[in-house]
N, C-alpha and C positions, 0 to 999 in steps of 0.2 A: 817881671818874676813874681809869684806870688809870695808875700809877707807872713810869717810868723804873727798867729796869734793867739793871743794869751789871754787863761783865765785869770784875773787876779785878787778878785773875793767873790764873796756871794753868802748870803743870808736868807733864811725862810721865817715862814711862821709854823708855829706849831698847827699840828694839822684835826680839824677839829671835827668828831666825828655827828652828821646830820642825824639830827633826833626827832622829835614832834612838831617842828616847824622850822621857820627861817631862823640862822643862826645870828650870831650876834655882828657878823660883819658880811658887808657886800665883796665883790671880786675888789674893787678899788679900793676898800677899806682895808683888804688883808694885803694887797700890793702896796700900800701905805703901811702900813704897820710893819713889814719887815725892811721894806725901803727907806725909813727915817733914818735907823740907827746907822744901815750899809752905808748911807751916805756921811753921816755925821763923822763916821770915821775915817775919811777918807780924806789926804792930803792936799786935794783939789774941791773948789767950789762946784753945784751941782749942774750950775752953767755949765761947766767946762765937757760934756757930752755932746757928742753930736747927734746923735739918736739913742730916742727909746723904744722898744719893740716887746710889746706882752702878747703872750698867747693868753687866750680866751675862748672858752665854747657857748660858756651859757652866759652873756652879754645879757644883762637885764637892762629893762626900757630906760632908767634913767641913769645909766653909763655907756652911751653910744660911744664908740670909743675908748673903751677903758684907759689903755694906755696914754692917752693924751689927758684924760682926767687925772689918772694917779700922779704922770709928770707935771701938772702944774698943782696939785696939792701936795706933792715933796718939793714944792718951790725950786722949780728947776729952769723958770722964768719962759715968758711967752713966746719966744724965739725955738722954743725946743720941739723940733719934730718928732712926732711922737704916732707910732701908729701899730693895730690890732692884725694877729696873723690867728688863724684856724686853720688846723688839721685832725679833728678830734683830739685822740691821745697823745699826738705827739705835737700840740699848739707851741708846750713849754720849750720843747728842743727844736722844734723852727723857730722859735725866736731866739736863740741862741747860733741856729743856722744860719739865719740870714745876717745875723753881726757878723758873723765869722766870714762870711762871704762878700762883704762890705768892707770888712778892713783889711783882708786876704787881698783884695785887688785895689786897692789906692783908695777908697771913696771915702771912708772915716777911721778915725785913730783911736776913739773911745765910745764905747757903746753899752746900755745898762741896758740887760737882757732877760725877760722874767715871763711867768705864768702866774697867774690867776684866777680860781674858780672857786666859787659859792653855791656847790649843788646842792643846798638849802635852800638856795633863795629859786628855783627851779620853778617857772610858773606852772599854774593850772592854766588849761588849756579848753577854751569853749568847743562845744561838739557844731564840726560844721554844718548839721540840722538845725541847731540852735542858733546859727549864726545866719544863714536864712531866713527864719523867723523874723529876727531881730532888724535885718534887711528889709522884709518886707514890711514890715511895721513899721519903720521909720519910713518907708516909702510910700504908704498910700495916703491918699488924700480924701481928704474930708472925713468925718467921725462913722459915716456908715462902712466906710471901706478900713478904717481904724479897728472898727470894734470886729467886721469878719477877719480881719488878718488875724486879729489878738485869739479867737476861738481857733484856728490852726494850733496853739500850742500843745506841745505834749510833756510830762515830767521827764520826759528822759532829756530834754530840748535844757536842763536845769543845771545836766551831771557834770562836773567837768573831768578832763582828760589830764593827768598829770603829765607832765611834757614831758620831764626826765624821762618816763615808760617810753614812749614814742622817740625821744630824742636817742635812747640805746635801743634801738630795734633798727637793722639794717633796711633800708626801705627795697632794695634790690632783689635779697633773700625773702623779708618777712621774718627775719630772725634776730630774735634779741641776743644781746654780746657773751650772755652765759649758755644760750642755747650754740653758739658757735662754739664755744671753749667744749662744750658735750661733744660734738663732730670730732673734736681735734683728738679729744677723750680716746673717744673710739676707733678714729682710725690706728691710732699707735698704743690699745691696750692698757690705757692710761685706770689704775683700779680706785676706787673710791679708798681703801686705807693707803695709798698710797698721796693721794692729795690730802686727807687728812694727817699725815704726818707732815707734810709740808706745811701744810697750812701753820699747826704747833709748831713747828721749830721756825717760823717766819714769826709768831710770838715771840717765843723766848729768844730769841737773836734781838727785835726792838727791846725787850725789858730788860734784856744785858746790856745793851749799849746806851739805855736810859741809867740803868744805875752803875754803870761804869765812868759818867758823865762824857762819854765821846761826842755826845749831839749839841754842848753845850756852846761849843765854838758856832754852831751853824743854826739854832733854832732862837730868834729871837720871842721875846717876852711880848703877846697882844694886848692891850688895854682895849676894854669896851667903852661905850659913852657911858655906862652906869660903874664904872671903877670897876668889874669885874677883871680879873685878867689873868691869861692864858699862858702857861708857860711850858708845856708838853704835851707832845701826841697823845690825845684822851682815847683811840680808838685800840690800845694793845691790851691783848688779856691774859696778862703771863701766867692764870692757871689752865689756859687750854691743853688739852692732852690729842692724841689720837681715839683716846676711848670716848672722852668727851664730847669731841666734833664726829665722830660715828653717829652718836644720837639725832642728829638733827636730819631734817627730810630734805631730799631734793627739793630745789624751787622751779627749775625750771623744764625739767623733764620728770615725771611725776608716775609711776613712784619708782623708777629703774637709775633714773641718772646718778650720775656722779659730782654733781654740782650746788653746793648748799650754801647758807647764806657763812659758814663758819670757812670754809675752803674759797670764798671768793675775796673781793677786795672789795670794802667797805666807799659806800655816799660819803662823802666827806668834802671841809672845807679848806683851803690852804693859798700859801700864795710864795712864790721863788723868786730870787734875784740872783744872776751874775753879772758882775763886771767884766766885759771882755776889752781887751787893750793890744793895740798894735808895738812894735820894738818903738818906734818914735815915742810915743805916749809915757812907757812904761819910764822909760829914760828924763822926758820932759817933768815927770811929777814926782820920780824917783819911788815907783810903785814897787811892789817886791812881788811877779806873780808865781803862781802855785803849779800852773801844767799849760801846756800848749796843746790845742786841737791839731791834730796830724792830718782827719781825713772825716769825712761824714757821706752817710748814703741814705737815702730813700729806695724803698722798692714796694711792687704792688701785685696784690695776687687773690684769687676768688675770696668775696667776702666771707661766703659761707667759713671761709677756715683761718678767718683775720689773725687768730694768735700765733699763726705762725710768720705773720710779720720779718719778727726779730730775726730768725734764722736767714730769710732769704736777704736782710740789708747788711746782719752783720757778718754774713761769708763774703756778701761783695767786697767789702772792706779787708776782711782778711786778705781775700784772692787778689786784689789791687795792690796791697800792702805785703803782699809775698810774705803771709804770717799764716800762723796753725791755731788752733783752739786754744793749744797748752803754750801758746807761745803768749797769750794775754794772764799778766797776773792778778787782774781783778774784772769781776763783771759785775752790771746792775743790770736787771733785768727785768721791767715791769711786772710786779705780778698782777695782772687782770683777774688771772684765776690760777688757782695750784695747777690745775688739770691744764691748762695751758701753756703753763711753765714748762712743767714735765713731758707735755707734747713738744715743745722746743728743744728738750734735750735727747728726748727720743729720735728727733727727726735728724739731728744732727750723728747719732749714732745706728743708724740706719743706711745702709750701703745701696739699696733701691733709691731710696728717697735724695740720697745726694746725687747718685749717680744719675737718675732721671729730672731731678729739680733743678739742682745747683748744680750740677755740670763738673763734679768731682770724678777722680777715679775710684774713688770707694770711699767708706763712712768718712767724716771728718773724724771722729772720735766722742769719747767722751769726758763732758766738761763735767770738772770737779767742782762740786758744790759747794766744796770749803769757801771756795775762791767765790761765790755766788751768791750777791745780797746778803753782804755780811753782817749788815745790821737790822735784817728784816727789811719788808717791803709793804708792796700797797696791801697786801693783806694784813695786815698788824696795824699798818701805819694808816690806809684809807690811800682813795686813788681819787682827787679833785683834779676833773679829767684835763682840763686847760694848764695845769703845774706841772704835774705827773712828771714830763720827760724835762723840765728845769730842775727838777729836786734829784733825779736821778745822775744827772750831768753834777751838779753841785756836791752830791753827796760821794759819788763816784773819785771825786780828785780830793775831798776830806779825808775817804777812808784809807785811800793809797797814801797819803802823807803822813796817815797815823802808821800804817803796816808796814811803809816803807816798799812798796810795789813799785814799779818802774809805768806800766803800761797797762792799761783799761779798755774796755768798752762800754758804752750805754746803750741801752736798747730797749725797744718796746713795741708792741701790736698795736695795730691803732685801728679805729671801727671802723669798715668801709672798706677794709680787704688791704691796708697797707702797712710797713714799718718801716722805723727808724732807727738808725744806729750812728752813733758816734767815735771816732777813737782817740783818744786822750794820753798824754803823757806828762809826767808829773816835771817841773822845773827843779 
């Protein structure tokens, strides 16, 4: 029989907006910054874990398999098995899902599952023509051949490509993620005014959560090597209004597009961990579970409309567990783009879409936005790709405990045309 899997604790770093260059932390630095205080407050040794699983997309050359590097730096011992998972925007949730399945099936009892991403450390990539020129120069034999090879150089060979820009472009459709959000917005008639209003509300909610102190138990202060410390998510703009956001120009589809820098998620660095435990581990270590994972689902669709991934994955969860949208009291739907989030809500309320795509008898209904991303989301927080799926699960649990709600879903769209969702119940 499947065993219950509990979320007993978790923490994350502040989300730090990428600015003019590499930020103060690498992915492993971030994982260690929030991992140390998390492990220090547990009633068991760091070596008591069975495995460490970390989501990371932008793995840097000095930190191959960042899960293992982080585990060693966290003092978890040389015998600690640790591996990194990657499913683009869902990587942080994939780490939880993988751990959930190991524990549910009796393979493990205690797992540290996380996500870490430092998008500010995304590499500059050399143009392929430049790479071929260097290869030809290196392979030339003799002075004459090397001179002839060198003379073939062109200025464009030395112009680097931003790796992040290519990474956020789908290789099948050749659309970047912002363009896919434009497609979703067009399909469901999402207006620019709606997107800007949603984005402004995201900033208002995060600013309110910060001022109320609701994130203090979740966000750990991060200390850089130079002594600078970071204690809050710094991408929030409390002064954002629909009117101020309306002044921004479209980024991806000029001049008529709806997606701008103001109603999109921010390029950000951050890390997050959750501790997963079986009933046996809870009893052995005297732990107090916060929530239990009831189910999870991964779905796939056309990469050109990847933003609708949450509709497919969350709906499958609801159907399998005989639930409706209104049965879910708390939602975390990753805010890749305001237009994309609103497109998901519109899809659930569209009878034709629900009938033809989701296999429902009618429209799923209207999702109450007072239950959705109650403390803001990636538009105000930022979207460190490999981390976000972990953060939304962690914050869903914490918000549900604060609000006294019982059942929630965390879900995200995934670049490449996928979606992930997890059904959580508080304990």
